[in-house]
GUDO-608644 format. One record per residue: residue number from 1; y, x, z of N, C-alpha, C in turn. Coordinates in steps of 0.05 Angstrom, whole numbers, padded with zeros to 5 digits. Atoms other than C-alpha are relative to their C-alpha. Example, Ala and Ser with C-alpha at 12.3 -4.5 7.8 and 13.67 -1.06 7.14 Angstrom:
REM residues 2
atom seq->1 nY->-00024 nX->00018 nZ->00000 caY->-00090 caX->00246 caZ->00156 cY->00024 cX->00018 cZ->00000
atom seq->2 nY->-00024 nX->-00016 nZ->-00001 caY->-00021 caX->00273 caZ->00143 cY->00022 cX->-00015 cZ->00014
REM end
This chain:
REM residues 110
atom seq->1 nY->00024 nX->00012 nZ->-00007 caY->02220 caX->00280 caZ->01681 cY->-00019 cX->00004 cZ->-00023
atom seq->2 nY->00023 nX->-00001 nZ->00021 caY->02156 caX->00296 caZ->01642 cY->-00017 cX->-00022 cZ->-00004
atom seq->3 nY->00017 nX->00026 nZ->00009 caY->02121 caX->00230 caZ->01650 cY->-00027 cX->00008 cZ->00016
atom seq->4 nY->00028 nX->-00009 nZ->-00016 caY->02062 caX->00268 caZ->01693 cY->00004 cX->-00007 cZ->00030
atom seq->5 nY->00001 nX->00008 nZ->-00032 caY->02045 caX->00248 caZ->01765 cY->00010 cX->00025 cZ->00013
atom seq->6 nY->-00010 nX->-00022 nZ->-00012 caY->02079 caX->00294 caZ->01816 cY->-00025 cX->00013 cZ->00008
atom seq->7 nY->00020 nX->-00016 nZ->-00009 caY->02039 caX->00353 caZ->01835 cY->-00017 cX->00008 cZ->-00023
atom seq->8 nY->00019 nX->-00008 nZ->00020 caY->01998 caX->00353 caZ->01772 cY->00014 cX->00017 cZ->-00026
atom seq->9 nY->-00009 nX->-00017 nZ->00018 caY->02014 caX->00410 caZ->01724 cY->-00013 cX->00000 cZ->-00028
atom seq->10 nY->00016 nX->-00001 nZ->00021 caY->01962 caX->00411 caZ->01674 cY->-00031 cX->00010 cZ->-00001
atom seq->11 nY->00031 nX->-00009 nZ->-00002 caY->01888 caX->00433 caZ->01655 cY->-00004 cX->00020 cZ->-00019
atom seq->12 nY->00008 nX->-00019 nZ->00021 caY->01862 caX->00494 caZ->01623 cY->-00023 cX->-00014 cZ->-00016
atom seq->13 nY->00018 nX->00006 nZ->00018 caY->01803 caX->00460 caZ->01599 cY->00008 cX->-00022 cZ->-00023
atom seq->14 nY->-00014 nX->00017 nZ->00018 caY->01843 caX->00405 caZ->01565 cY->00014 cX->00019 cZ->-00021
atom seq->15 nY->-00015 nX->-00015 nZ->00016 caY->01886 caX->00457 caZ->01536 cY->-00017 cX->00019 cZ->-00023
atom seq->16 nY->00019 nX->-00009 nZ->00018 caY->01825 caX->00492 caZ->01505 cY->-00011 cX->-00017 cZ->-00020
atom seq->17 nY->00010 nX->00018 nZ->00019 caY->01801 caX->00433 caZ->01476 cY->00020 cX->-00011 cZ->-00021
atom seq->18 nY->-00022 nX->00004 nZ->00015 caY->01871 caX->00414 caZ->01447 cY->00002 cX->00023 cZ->-00021
atom seq->19 nY->-00001 nX->-00022 nZ->00015 caY->01874 caX->00484 caZ->01417 cY->-00020 cX->00003 cZ->-00023
atom seq->20 nY->00026 nX->-00001 nZ->00023 caY->01806 caX->00479 caZ->01382 cY->00002 cX->-00019 cZ->-00017
atom seq->21 nY->-00001 nX->00025 nZ->00020 caY->01816 caX->00409 caZ->01355 cY->00022 cX->00006 cZ->-00021
atom seq->22 nY->-00027 nX->-00003 nZ->00020 caY->01886 caX->00424 caZ->01324 cY->-00005 cX->00023 cZ->-00014
atom seq->23 nY->00003 nX->-00023 nZ->00017 caY->01863 caX->00491 caZ->01300 cY->-00019 cX->-00010 cZ->-00025
atom seq->24 nY->00016 nX->00009 nZ->00019 caY->01809 caX->00458 caZ->01263 cY->00010 cX->-00020 cZ->-00020
atom seq->25 nY->-00014 nX->00021 nZ->00017 caY->01852 caX->00400 caZ->01235 cY->00022 cX->00015 cZ->-00015
atom seq->26 nY->-00023 nX->-00012 nZ->00011 caY->01909 caX->00448 caZ->01215 cY->-00008 cX->00030 cZ->-00009
atom seq->27 nY->00009 nX->-00020 nZ->00008 caY->01866 caX->00503 caZ->01189 cY->00012 cX->00008 cZ->-00032
atom seq->28 nY->-00009 nX->-00006 nZ->00024 caY->01900 caX->00497 caZ->01120 cY->00029 cX->00010 cZ->-00001
atom seq->29 nY->-00025 nX->-00009 nZ->-00002 caY->01967 caX->00519 caZ->01145 cY->-00004 cX->00028 cZ->00016
atom seq->30 nY->00008 nX->-00025 nZ->-00010 caY->01956 caX->00596 caZ->01154 cY->00016 cX->00006 cZ->00028
atom seq->31 nY->-00018 nX->-00014 nZ->-00022 caY->02016 caX->00614 caZ->01202 cY->00007 cX->-00023 cZ->00021
atom seq->32 nY->-00011 nX->00018 nZ->-00015 caY->02040 caX->00545 caZ->01226 cY->-00027 cX->-00017 cZ->00017
atom seq->33 nY->00026 nX->00013 nZ->-00012 caY->01968 caX->00515 caZ->01245 cY->-00004 cX->00011 cZ->00025
atom seq->34 nY->00008 nX->-00009 nZ->-00026 caY->01951 caX->00561 caZ->01300 cY->00023 cX->00000 cZ->00018
atom seq->35 nY->-00028 nX->00001 nZ->-00013 caY->02026 caX->00562 caZ->01319 cY->00000 cX->-00025 cZ->00016
atom seq->36 nY->-00002 nX->00029 nZ->-00007 caY->02026 caX->00488 caZ->01329 cY->-00024 cX->-00008 cZ->00023
atom seq->37 nY->00022 nX->00003 nZ->-00018 caY->01957 caX->00487 caZ->01363 cY->00006 cX->00015 cZ->00027
atom seq->38 nY->-00006 nX->-00016 nZ->-00023 caY->01977 caX->00540 caZ->01410 cY->00023 cX->-00010 cZ->00020
atom seq->39 nY->-00022 nX->00016 nZ->-00016 caY->02042 caX->00505 caZ->01430 cY->-00009 cX->-00022 cZ->00013
atom seq->40 nY->00007 nX->00021 nZ->-00009 caY->02011 caX->00441 caZ->01443 cY->-00023 cX->00004 cZ->00023
atom seq->41 nY->00019 nX->-00009 nZ->-00021 caY->01954 caX->00477 caZ->01483 cY->00012 cX->00010 cZ->00022
atom seq->42 nY->-00014 nX->-00010 nZ->-00021 caY->02004 caX->00513 caZ->01523 cY->00016 cX->-00018 cZ->00018
atom seq->43 nY->-00011 nX->00023 nZ->-00017 caY->02040 caX->00446 caZ->01541 cY->-00019 cX->-00012 cZ->00011
atom seq->44 nY->00018 nX->00010 nZ->-00015 caY->01977 caX->00420 caZ->01560 cY->-00013 cX->00016 cZ->00024
atom seq->45 nY->00005 nX->-00018 nZ->-00023 caY->01962 caX->00477 caZ->01603 cY->00018 cX->00000 cZ->00027
atom seq->46 nY->-00020 nX->00002 nZ->-00023 caY->02024 caX->00468 caZ->01645 cY->00016 cX->00025 cZ->00008
atom seq->47 nY->-00012 nX->-00026 nZ->-00006 caY->02045 caX->00540 caZ->01648 cY->-00006 cX->00020 cZ->-00019
atom seq->48 nY->00003 nX->-00026 nZ->00013 caY->02051 caX->00608 caZ->01619 cY->-00030 cX->00013 cZ->00007
atom seq->49 nY->00026 nX->-00014 nZ->-00007 caY->01992 caX->00635 caZ->01659 cY->-00027 cX->-00018 cZ->-00007
atom seq->50 nY->00025 nX->00023 nZ->00009 caY->01944 caX->00572 caZ->01647 cY->00001 cX->00003 cZ->-00029
atom seq->51 nY->00000 nX->-00001 nZ->00028 caY->01966 caX->00579 caZ->01574 cY->-00016 cX->00026 cZ->-00009
atom seq->52 nY->00013 nX->-00021 nZ->00005 caY->01941 caX->00648 caZ->01569 cY->-00028 cX->00000 cZ->00008
atom seq->53 nY->00026 nX->00007 nZ->-00005 caY->01880 caX->00631 caZ->01606 cY->-00016 cX->-00017 cZ->-00016
atom seq->54 nY->00011 nX->00020 nZ->00019 caY->01867 caX->00575 caZ->01557 cY->-00008 cX->00016 cZ->-00024
atom seq->55 nY->00004 nX->-00013 nZ->00024 caY->01871 caX->00625 caZ->01499 cY->-00020 cX->00022 cZ->00004
atom seq->56 nY->00022 nX->-00019 nZ->-00004 caY->01826 caX->00678 caZ->01531 cY->-00024 cX->-00008 cZ->00010
atom seq->57 nY->00025 nX->00007 nZ->-00012 caY->01775 caX->00634 caZ->01566 cY->-00021 cX->00000 cZ->-00021
atom seq->58 nY->00024 nX->-00003 nZ->00017 caY->01734 caX->00624 caZ->01506 cY->-00015 cX->00026 cZ->-00006
atom seq->59 nY->00008 nX->-00028 nZ->00006 caY->01727 caX->00697 caZ->01490 cY->-00017 cX->00013 cZ->00024
atom seq->60 nY->00013 nX->-00008 nZ->-00023 caY->01710 caX->00711 caZ->01564 cY->-00030 cX->-00012 cZ->00006
atom seq->61 nY->00025 nX->00015 nZ->-00003 caY->01656 caX->00657 caZ->01565 cY->-00021 cX->00010 cZ->-00018
atom seq->62 nY->00016 nX->-00012 nZ->00018 caY->01625 caX->00687 caZ->01504 cY->-00012 cX->00024 cZ->00006
atom seq->63 nY->00010 nX->-00027 nZ->-00010 caY->01621 caX->00754 caZ->01532 cY->-00017 cX->-00002 cZ->00023
atom seq->64 nY->00019 nX->00006 nZ->-00023 caY->01589 caX->00728 caZ->01597 cY->-00025 cX->-00010 cZ->-00010
atom seq->65 nY->00025 nX->00013 nZ->00019 caY->01540 caX->00688 caZ->01548 cY->-00016 cX->00026 cZ->-00010
atom seq->66 nY->00015 nX->-00021 nZ->00011 caY->01523 caX->00752 caZ->01512 cY->-00010 cX->00019 cZ->00018
atom seq->67 nY->00010 nX->-00015 nZ->-00021 caY->01515 caX->00792 caZ->01572 cY->-00025 cX->-00010 cZ->00013
atom seq->68 nY->00024 nX->00013 nZ->-00012 caY->01465 caX->00746 caZ->01606 cY->-00023 cX->00000 cZ->-00017
atom seq->69 nY->00025 nX->00002 nZ->00019 caY->01426 caX->00737 caZ->01545 cY->-00009 cX->00023 cZ->-00007
atom seq->70 nY->00008 nX->-00029 nZ->00010 caY->01428 caX->00810 caZ->01523 cY->-00019 cX->00012 cZ->00024
atom seq->71 nY->00011 nX->-00008 nZ->-00023 caY->01405 caX->00826 caZ->01597 cY->-00027 cX->-00012 cZ->00002
atom seq->72 nY->00029 nX->00018 nZ->-00005 caY->01348 caX->00770 caZ->01598 cY->-00016 cX->00011 cZ->-00021
atom seq->73 nY->00018 nX->-00007 nZ->00024 caY->01323 caX->00791 caZ->01531 cY->-00011 cX->00028 cZ->00000
atom seq->74 nY->00011 nX->-00028 nZ->00003 caY->01316 caX->00866 caZ->01538 cY->-00002 cX->00014 cZ->00029
atom seq->75 nY->00004 nX->-00006 nZ->-00026 caY->01315 caX->00870 caZ->01617 cY->00014 cX->00028 cZ->00008
atom seq->76 nY->-00022 nX->-00021 nZ->-00005 caY->01372 caX->00924 caZ->01611 cY->00024 cX->-00005 cZ->00001
atom seq->77 nY->-00031 nX->00010 nZ->-00005 caY->01439 caX->00909 caZ->01638 cY->00022 cX->00018 cZ->-00020
atom seq->78 nY->-00021 nX->-00017 nZ->00021 caY->01471 caX->00969 caZ->01594 cY->-00002 cX->-00014 cZ->-00026
atom seq->79 nY->00003 nX->00012 nZ->00030 caY->01446 caX->00932 caZ->01531 cY->00019 cX->-00027 cZ->00001
atom seq->80 nY->-00017 nX->00024 nZ->-00004 caY->01474 caX->00867 caZ->01562 cY->00033 cX->00005 cZ->-00002
atom seq->81 nY->-00029 nX->-00008 nZ->-00003 caY->01543 caX->00901 caZ->01573 cY->00008 cX->00010 cZ->-00025
atom seq->82 nY->-00008 nX->-00008 nZ->00027 caY->01547 caX->00931 caZ->01503 cY->00004 cX->-00028 cZ->-00016
atom seq->83 nY->-00003 nX->00028 nZ->00015 caY->01535 caX->00857 caZ->01474 cY->00022 cX->-00013 cZ->00011
atom seq->84 nY->-00027 nX->00017 nZ->-00010 caY->01586 caX->00828 caZ->01521 cY->00023 cX->00014 cZ->-00009
atom seq->85 nY->-00027 nX->-00011 nZ->00013 caY->01639 caX->00879 caZ->01500 cY->00002 cX->-00005 cZ->-00030
atom seq->86 nY->00002 nX->00002 nZ->00028 caY->01619 caX->00872 caZ->01426 cY->00010 cX->-00034 cZ->-00005
atom seq->87 nY->-00004 nX->00027 nZ->00005 caY->01622 caX->00792 caZ->01435 cY->00033 cX->-00003 cZ->00007
atom seq->88 nY->-00026 nX->00005 nZ->-00008 caY->01686 caX->00797 caZ->01471 cY->00023 cX->00009 cZ->-00022
atom seq->89 nY->-00018 nX->-00005 nZ->00017 caY->01724 caX->00837 caZ->01422 cY->-00001 cX->-00011 cZ->-00028
atom seq->90 nY->00000 nX->00012 nZ->00024 caY->01699 caX->00802 caZ->01365 cY->00010 cX->-00030 cZ->-00002
atom seq->91 nY->-00012 nX->00028 nZ->-00005 caY->01720 caX->00733 caZ->01396 cY->00032 cX->00007 cZ->00003
atom seq->92 nY->-00025 nX->-00002 nZ->-00002 caY->01786 caX->00763 caZ->01408 cY->00016 cX->00008 cZ->-00026
atom seq->93 nY->-00009 nX->-00006 nZ->00027 caY->01792 caX->00787 caZ->01336 cY->00007 cX->-00028 cZ->-00016
atom seq->94 nY->-00002 nX->00029 nZ->00014 caY->01787 caX->00710 caZ->01316 cY->00026 cX->-00015 cZ->00012
atom seq->95 nY->-00019 nX->00015 nZ->-00006 caY->01843 caX->00690 caZ->01361 cY->00025 cX->00011 cZ->-00014
atom seq->96 nY->-00021 nX->-00013 nZ->00016 caY->01905 caX->00697 caZ->01319 cY->00023 cX->00001 cZ->00018
atom seq->97 nY->-00027 nX->-00005 nZ->-00015 caY->01974 caX->00722 caZ->01340 cY->00017 cX->-00025 cZ->00004
atom seq->98 nY->-00019 nX->00022 nZ->-00004 caY->02008 caX->00657 caZ->01324 cY->-00011 cX->-00018 cZ->00019
atom seq->99 nY->00008 nX->00018 nZ->-00019 caY->01961 caX->00618 caZ->01369 cY->00007 cX->00012 cZ->00028
atom seq->100 nY->-00009 nX->-00012 nZ->-00025 caY->01976 caX->00668 caZ->01425 cY->00030 cX->-00005 cZ->00006
atom seq->101 nY->-00031 nX->00004 nZ->-00006 caY->02052 caX->00663 caZ->01415 cY->00004 cX->-00032 cZ->00003
atom seq->102 nY->-00001 nX->00027 nZ->-00005 caY->02049 caX->00589 caZ->01409 cY->-00010 cX->-00010 cZ->00028
atom seq->103 nY->00008 nX->00009 nZ->-00026 caY->02010 caX->00583 caZ->01475 cY->00021 cX->00011 cZ->00021
atom seq->104 nY->-00021 nX->-00011 nZ->-00016 caY->02064 caX->00629 caZ->01505 cY->00025 cX->-00018 cZ->00001
atom seq->105 nY->-00025 nX->00017 nZ->00003 caY->02121 caX->00584 caZ->01481 cY->-00004 cX->-00026 cZ->00012
atom seq->106 nY->00010 nX->00026 nZ->-00008 caY->02083 caX->00516 caZ->01499 cY->-00002 cX->00002 cZ->00032
atom seq->107 nY->-00002 nX->-00005 nZ->-00030 caY->02070 caX->00548 caZ->01571 cY->00028 cX->-00001 cZ->00010
atom seq->108 nY->-00029 nX->-00008 nZ->-00011 caY->02142 caX->00568 caZ->01579 cY->00017 cX->-00029 cZ->-00003
atom seq->109 nY->-00014 nX->00024 nZ->00012 caY->02165 caX->00495 caZ->01553 cY->-00012 cX->-00021 cZ->00020
atom seq->110 nY->00015 nX->00021 nZ->-00018 caY->02116 caX->00458 caZ->01604 cY->00018 cX->-00005 cZ->00024
REM end
């Protein structure tokens, strides 16, 4: 028994918040800080798919924001698409491998 009510697996939003807060608190542990943050976030997500979604969701939201703002400011969707791709890949660069691995492990253990 996991102590959760029946039928409730987890929340991607809660997993994102947990990963962000723990990453901020454990920034001084280069490898283990993101690993712990990913593990806890993966457990809070409730599954492997949800944990991967929680890792990738901030990057996707940033890309959508860049697309919307770039298109609105230039009135050219192509410029918005270029900004969105740049924002997505920049955000993915900040997502570390230990956070990703920790999320996979935590989601598998949930």
